[in-house]
N, C-alpha and C positions, 0 to 999 in steps of 0.2 A: 424274359420269355423262357419257358421250360425247354423248348427244342426249336432252334432256328432251322435245323435240318428238316424236321417234320413240317414246320411252317412254310418253308420254301417249296418242298415237294408237293404238299397239298395245294398251295397257291398255283403252282405250275399246272398241276392236273386240272384244277377248276378252271383256270384261264384257258388252257388248250381245249378242253371239252366245251366250254362256253363259246370260245371263238369259232370252233368248228360248227356248232349249232347255229351261231349267228350268221356265219357265211352261208351255210346251207339254206337257212330261212331267207336270207337276202336274195339268193339266187331264185327263190320262188316268188317272193313279193316283199317289198320294203315294209309294208304294214305288218306282215307276219314277223319280220325281223324285230320291229319295235316292240311287238307283244312279247316275243321271246326274251328280249333284253329286260323287260320289266317283270316278267313272270317266271320264266324258266331259269334264267341265269342266277337270280338270287337263291332259288331252290338248290341249284348245283353248289353254289358257294356255301349255303347253309349245311348241306350234307358234309362238306369238307371241314367246316368249322366244328361240327359235331364229332367227326372222326379225329380231328386234332385233339379236342378236349378228352375224348375217350382214350386215344392212343397215348397221351401224356399222363393219363390218370390224374387229372387236375382235381384237387379237392374243392369242395363247394366254397370254402372260405376264400380261396385264391381265384375262383373261376371268373369273377367280374374283372379283376385286374388282368388276368391272362387273356380273356376275350377282348378286352379293350386294346391290349398291346398287339394282339393278333390282327385286329381290325386295322389299326394304324399301320402295321407292317404290310398288310395286303393292299391297302390303299396306296401307300408309297410304292410298293412293287408294281402295282397296276399302272400308276402314273409313269414309272420308268419304262415299263414294257410298251405301253401305248406310245410314249414319246419316241422310243427307239424304233418301233415299227413304222409310225406314221411320219416321223420327221426324217429318219435316216434310211431304213430298209426299203419301204415302198417307193420313195423317190429314186433310190438307186436302181431298183428293179425296172421301173418304168421310165427312167431317164428324166424325171421331173426335178425341179429345184426343191431343196428342203422346204417343208411347210412349217415354219416356226410359229405360225398362228394357229396350228392345229387345235390347241387347247381352247382358244377363244372361239374358233369356228364351231366346236362341239361342246361348248361349255354347259348347255342345258342337259344334253344326253349324258355327258360325263358326270355332271353333278348327280343326276338321277342314279347312274350306275354306282357311284361311290356311296350314295345314301342307301342304296339297296344292300351294299356290302355291310354297312353298319347294322341295318335292320336284320339281315340274315345272321350276322354274328350273335346278336342278342337273342334272337328267336332260337337259334341252335343251342345257346347256353341254357335257355329256359327248358328245352327238351332234355338236355344233358342232366340238368339238376333234377328233373322229374324222374329220370331213370336211376338216380343214385339211391 
Protein backbone atom coordinates (compact mmCIF):
# COMPACT_ATOMS: atom_id res chain seq x y z
CA UNK A 1 0.00 0.00 0.00
CA UNK A 2 1.39 3.38 -0.99
CA UNK A 3 0.34 5.23 2.17
CA UNK A 4 -1.02 3.56 5.29
CA UNK A 5 -1.31 7.03 6.83
CA UNK A 6 -3.62 8.31 4.04
CA UNK A 7 -5.53 5.01 4.09
CA UNK A 8 -6.19 5.29 7.82
CA UNK A 9 -7.06 9.01 7.76
CA UNK A 10 -9.47 8.62 4.83
CA UNK A 11 -11.03 5.52 6.41
CA UNK A 12 -11.62 7.33 9.70
CA UNK A 13 -13.12 10.35 7.93
CA UNK A 14 -15.46 8.16 5.85
CA UNK A 15 -16.38 6.05 8.88
CA UNK A 16 -17.09 9.05 11.12
CA UNK A 17 -19.13 10.87 8.46
CA UNK A 18 -21.00 7.67 7.60
CA UNK A 19 -21.69 6.90 11.27
CA UNK A 20 -22.96 10.43 11.94
CA UNK A 21 -25.31 10.25 8.96
CA UNK A 22 -26.49 6.76 9.97
CA UNK A 23 -27.18 7.88 13.53
CA UNK A 24 -29.03 10.99 12.38
CA UNK A 25 -31.13 9.00 9.92
CA UNK A 26 -31.82 6.31 12.57
CA UNK A 27 -33.18 8.99 14.90
CA UNK A 28 -35.58 10.02 12.12
CA UNK A 29 -36.66 6.57 10.92
CA UNK A 30 -35.10 3.08 10.73
CA UNK A 31 -36.12 2.70 7.07
CA UNK A 32 -34.34 5.93 6.18
CA UNK A 33 -31.26 4.62 8.00
CA UNK A 34 -31.27 1.44 5.91
CA UNK A 35 -31.56 3.48 2.72
CA UNK A 36 -28.61 5.66 3.72
CA UNK A 37 -26.56 2.57 4.55
CA UNK A 38 -27.08 1.20 1.07
CA UNK A 39 -26.98 4.45 -0.92
CA UNK A 40 -25.23 7.31 0.80
CA UNK A 41 -22.52 5.53 2.78
CA UNK A 42 -21.01 3.80 -0.29
CA UNK A 43 -20.92 7.18 -2.05
CA UNK A 44 -19.02 8.67 0.90
CA UNK A 45 -16.54 5.79 0.87
CA UNK A 46 -16.26 6.11 -2.91
CA UNK A 47 -15.24 9.74 -2.61
CA UNK A 48 -12.53 8.83 -0.10
CA UNK A 49 -11.31 5.94 -2.30
CA UNK A 50 -10.97 8.42 -5.14
CA UNK A 51 -9.20 10.97 -2.93
CA UNK A 52 -6.76 8.29 -1.77
CA UNK A 53 -5.87 7.27 -5.34
CA UNK A 54 -5.53 10.89 -6.38
CA UNK A 55 -3.56 11.88 -3.27
CA UNK A 56 -1.08 9.03 -3.64
CA UNK A 57 -0.78 9.67 -7.39
CA UNK A 58 -1.37 6.02 -8.12
CA UNK A 59 -0.42 5.15 -11.67
CA UNK A 60 -2.97 3.25 -13.77
CA UNK A 61 -0.90 0.04 -13.87
CA UNK A 62 -0.83 -0.17 -10.06
CA UNK A 63 -4.36 1.10 -9.45
CA UNK A 64 -6.11 -2.30 -9.35
CA UNK A 65 -3.66 -3.71 -6.81
CA UNK A 66 -3.72 -0.49 -4.77
CA UNK A 67 -7.53 -0.36 -4.78
CA UNK A 68 -7.77 -4.02 -3.78
CA UNK A 69 -5.33 -3.54 -0.89
CA UNK A 70 -7.21 -0.43 0.25
CA UNK A 71 -10.53 -2.30 0.13
CA UNK A 72 -9.07 -5.11 2.24
CA UNK A 73 -7.54 -2.61 4.68
CA UNK A 74 -10.83 -0.71 5.06
CA UNK A 75 -12.92 -3.85 5.54
CA UNK A 76 -10.55 -5.09 8.25
CA UNK A 77 -10.50 -1.63 9.87
CA UNK A 78 -14.30 -1.50 9.72
CA UNK A 79 -14.59 -4.93 11.37
CA UNK A 80 -12.21 -3.83 14.12
CA UNK A 81 -13.98 -0.52 14.77
CA UNK A 82 -17.43 -2.16 14.65
CA UNK A 83 -16.27 -4.83 17.06
CA UNK A 84 -14.69 -2.34 19.42
CA UNK A 85 -17.78 -0.12 19.40
CA UNK A 86 -20.50 -2.75 19.72
CA UNK A 87 -18.75 -5.40 21.79
CA UNK A 88 -16.76 -3.15 24.15
CA UNK A 89 -17.63 0.58 24.17
CA UNK A 90 -21.45 0.58 23.85
CA UNK A 91 -21.85 -2.14 26.53
CA UNK A 92 -19.55 -0.18 28.86
CA UNK A 93 -21.49 3.06 28.34
CA UNK A 94 -24.91 1.46 28.87
CA UNK A 95 -23.86 -1.14 31.44
CA UNK A 96 -24.64 -4.13 29.22
CA UNK A 97 -22.70 -7.35 29.01
CA UNK A 98 -20.41 -7.50 25.95
CA UNK A 99 -22.33 -8.74 22.89
CA UNK A 100 -19.91 -11.25 21.37
CA UNK A 101 -22.62 -12.32 18.93
CA UNK A 102 -22.82 -8.83 17.39
CA UNK A 103 -21.43 -9.97 14.04
CA UNK A 104 -23.85 -12.87 13.74
CA UNK A 105 -26.77 -10.65 14.83
CA UNK A 106 -25.93 -8.18 12.08
CA UNK A 107 -24.44 -10.52 9.51
CA UNK A 108 -26.70 -9.51 6.58
CA UNK A 109 -26.38 -5.76 7.05
CA UNK A 110 -22.67 -6.17 7.77
CA UNK A 111 -22.18 -8.23 4.63
CA UNK A 112 -24.03 -5.63 2.56
CA UNK A 113 -21.92 -2.86 4.10
CA UNK A 114 -18.66 -4.64 3.25
CA UNK A 115 -19.94 -5.51 -0.23
CA UNK A 116 -20.70 -1.83 -0.77
CA UNK A 117 -17.14 -0.94 0.30
CA UNK A 118 -15.84 -3.30 -2.39
CA UNK A 119 -18.18 -1.85 -5.01
CA UNK A 120 -17.37 1.76 -4.00
CA UNK A 121 -13.64 1.06 -4.29
CA UNK A 122 -13.78 -0.28 -7.82
CA UNK A 123 -16.24 2.37 -8.99
CA UNK A 124 -13.95 5.07 -7.57
CA UNK A 125 -11.01 3.44 -9.38
CA UNK A 126 -12.99 3.56 -12.63
CA UNK A 127 -13.57 7.31 -12.24
CA UNK A 128 -9.95 7.83 -11.19
CA UNK A 129 -8.73 6.12 -14.36
CA UNK A 130 -11.14 8.12 -16.54
CA UNK A 131 -9.65 11.34 -15.15
CA UNK A 132 -6.05 10.25 -15.85
